[in-house]
C-alpha positions as CSV (number, residue, x, y, z in Angstrom):
1,M,-7.8,7.5,-10.4
2,Q,-9.4,4.6,-8.4
3,P,-7.3,1.5,-7.7
4,T,-8.5,-1.5,-9.6
5,T,-10.2,-4.2,-7.5
6,P,-8.6,-7.5,-8.4
7,N,-10.9,-9.9,-10.2
8,W,-9.6,-13.1,-9.0
9,R,-9.9,-16.3,-11.1
10,T,-8.4,-20.0,-11.1
11,S,-7.0,-21.9,-14.0
12,S,-9.5,-24.6,-15.5
13,Y,-6.7,-27.0,-14.8
14,T,-6.9,-26.1,-11.0
15,G,-7.4,-29.3,-8.8
16,T,-8.0,-29.4,-5.1
17,E,-4.3,-28.8,-4.1
18,N,-1.4,-26.5,-5.3
19,C,-3.6,-23.9,-6.9
20,I,-3.1,-20.3,-7.5
21,E,-5.4,-17.4,-8.5
22,V,-4.7,-14.6,-11.1
23,A,-6.0,-11.3,-11.3
24,D,-5.2,-9.4,-14.6
25,N,-7.7,-6.7,-14.7
26,D,-4.9,-4.2,-13.9
27,P,-3.5,-2.5,-17.2
28,T,0.2,-2.5,-15.7
29,K,0.4,-5.7,-13.5
30,V,-0.8,-9.1,-12.9
31,M,-1.5,-10.2,-9.3
32,V,-0.8,-13.9,-8.3
33,R,-1.7,-15.5,-5.0
34,D,-1.9,-19.0,-3.4
35,T,-5.4,-20.2,-2.7
36,K,-4.3,-21.9,0.5
37,A,-2.7,-18.7,1.8
38,R,-4.7,-15.8,0.6
39,D,-4.0,-14.0,3.7
40,R,-0.3,-13.7,2.9
41,G,-1.3,-11.3,0.0
42,P,-0.6,-11.5,-3.7
43,V,2.6,-11.0,-5.5
44,A,2.5,-8.5,-8.3
45,V,4.1,-9.1,-11.7
46,Q,4.8,-6.7,-14.6
47,R,2.3,-7.5,-17.3
48,D,4.9,-8.1,-20.0
49,S,6.9,-10.5,-17.6
50,W,3.7,-12.5,-17.0
51,T,2.8,-12.6,-20.9
52,A,6.4,-14.0,-21.3
53,F,5.9,-16.7,-18.4
54,V,2.6,-17.8,-19.7
55,G,4.0,-18.2,-23.3
56,Y,6.8,-20.3,-21.9
57,A,4.8,-22.4,-19.9
58,R,2.4,-23.1,-22.9
59,Q,5.3,-24.6,-24.8
60,R,6.0,-27.0,-22.1
């Protein structure tokens, strides 16, 4: 099985600073990275944890 190449995207709320990119095309994890420090690499988060985080953030 070939590894999935991340399909990075930014939020529609992204401004010019403090931005993140998310790649969610892997069935088991979501990758998150800082747009100002892409060379540091992404953080991988389990898909169910990311879904819970986004649901919580939407309520705020």
